Structures are given as structure tokens and as C-alpha cells.
C-alpha positions in Angstrom: 152.1 175.2 216.1 152.0 172.3 218.6 150.8 172.6 222.2 153.3 173.5 224.9 153.5 172.1 228.4 157.0 172.7 229.9 158.6 173.7 233.1 159.8 177.3 233.5 163.4 177.3 234.7 164.4 180.9 234.2 162.7 184.3 233.9 163.6 187.9 233.4 161.5 191.0 233.7 161.9 194.6 232.8 160.1 197.9 232.9 159.7 200.0 229.9 158.2 203.4 228.9 156.4 203.0 225.6 154.8 206.1 224.1 152.6 207.4 226.9 152.4 204.1 228.8 154.6 202.4 231.3 154.7 198.6 231.1 156.5 195.6 232.6 157.5 192.7 230.5 158.2 189.2 231.8 160.1 186.6 229.8 159.8 182.9 230.6 162.4 180.4 229.5 162.7 176.6 229.5 165.8 174.4 230.5 167.3 174.9 227.1 166.9 178.7 227.5 164.3 178.8 224.8 161.9 181.8 225.2 158.5 180.3 225.9 156.4 183.3 226.6 156.6 187.1 226.8 154.0 188.6 229.0 153.2 192.3 229.0 151.8 193.9 232.2 150.1 197.2 231.3 148.2 199.9 233.2 145.3 199.8 230.7 141.7 199.3 231.9 139.2 197.2 230.1 139.7 194.2 227.9 143.2 193.1 227.0 144.3 191.2 223.8 144.1 187.4 224.0 147.1 185.1 223.9 148.8 184.8 220.5 151.8 183.0 219.1 154.4 184.2 216.7 156.1 182.2 213.9 159.0 181.1 216.2 156.6 179.6 218.7 156.9 182.4 221.4 153.5 183.0 223.1 152.5 186.6 223.9 150.3 187.3 226.9 148.7 190.5 228.2 147.9 191.1 231.9 147.0 194.1 234.0 150.0 195.6 235.8 148.4 194.9 239.2 148.9 191.1 238.5 152.7 191.4 238.1 153.5 191.0 241.9 151.5 187.8 242.1 153.2 186.2 239.1 156.7 187.2 240.2 155.8 185.8 243.7 154.8 182.5 242.1 158.1 182.4 240.1 160.2 183.1 243.2 158.4 180.9 245.7 156.8 178.0 243.9 158.4 174.9 242.3 157.8 173.7 239.8 156.2 176.4 237.7 154.8 175.3 234.4 153.9 177.1 231.2 151.0 175.6 229.1 149.8 176.7 225.7 147.0 175.3 223.6 147.0 177.0 220.2 143.7 175.2 219.2 141.9 176.7 222.2 144.0 179.9 222.4 144.5 179.3 226.2 147.8 179.9 228.0 148.7 179.2 231.7 151.4 180.0 234.0 150.8 177.5 236.8 152.4 175.7 239.7 152.9 172.0 239.7 151.0 169.7 242.0 151.5 170.4 245.7 150.5 168.4 248.8 147.2 169.6 250.4 147.8 171.9 253.3 151.4 172.8 252.4 151.9 176.3 253.8 155.6 176.6 253.7 155.5 178.4 257.0 154.0 181.6 255.6 150.5 181.4 256.8 149.7 183.3 260.0 148.3 180.2 261.7 151.8 178.7 261.6 153.0 181.3 264.0 150.3 180.4 266.6 150.7 176.6 266.2 154.2 176.5 267.5 154.4 175.8 271.3 155.7 178.8 273.1 158.7 178.1 275.2 158.3 179.1 278.8 160.6 182.0 279.8 163.8 180.9 281.3 164.1 181.3 285.1 166.8 183.6 286.1 168.9 182.2 288.8 170.6 184.6 291.2 173.9 183.3 292.3 174.4 183.9 296.0 177.8 184.8 297.3 179.4 182.0 299.1 179.7 182.6 302.8 183.2 182.5 304.2 183.6 179.7 306.5 183.3 180.9 310.1 186.6 181.4 311.8 187.1 179.4 314.9 187.9 181.4 317.8 190.8 180.1 319.7 190.0 179.5 323.3 191.5 182.2 325.5 193.9 180.8 328.0 
């Protein structure tokens, strides 16, 4: 099968109970809604199976369940996200596209401190207007 390097445009994930194990499955799709990759996130410890490809070109990946949150965060917050597969080397990647150096998208804690604080507004107390003094009429 040929190498794959394409942008991920859609994804779906689900949780399953399989035998005595709970797992999450993530499906990555391209712009033509072709399934590129199915990733299993399992609670297993130790070594996981390596990437493999079926006859239809779908790549299967295995990750530890603790990695699911980071992958979902990437899919939600980064753009573009790419899927790369090299069958010759049996290497697969879910990766972001190039980003400018220092791009923080306002999430880094330093961004909260770098904004100049606005001085508190002064409260003005309105004084009641004095009534004009009444002129006393001269007594005659």
C-alpha cells in the first residue's frame, strides 16, 4: 500500500466494553470522508501492538488510554491536523501542521500576566446642587 500524508478533517470517538476491558476508539477521516485510521486506546500496561494496515488501506494504531485526552485536545484545538503513514517503515503519525514559533493562542499562563491591568475606575460622587440663596427683601 502507498504512503499516506493527508489532512484530518473529521473524527469520531466512542467507548466500548470488550470482554473484560474497556477501550476508547478514535476514527480519523479525510475530506472525502474516507476512514484513514482507527486508533484503540486501552488500559493495558506494557507493550502495545505496532501500527498495521488492512487490505482497504485503513491503518490501525494502539495507544494507552491515558493518551486519549491529549489526542482529542489536538483534534479540537489545532489546525491543521495531519495523518501520516509509511507502510515501508511501519510508522504512523497524528501531527499538527507547521505553526509559528511562540504561538500560544492565549492559553499559556504567561498571557494572563502580560496584559496591562487597567487602573480601577474612580468613583465620582455627585454632590447635590445647592439651591440658589434667596435674596432677602429689604425691610421697609
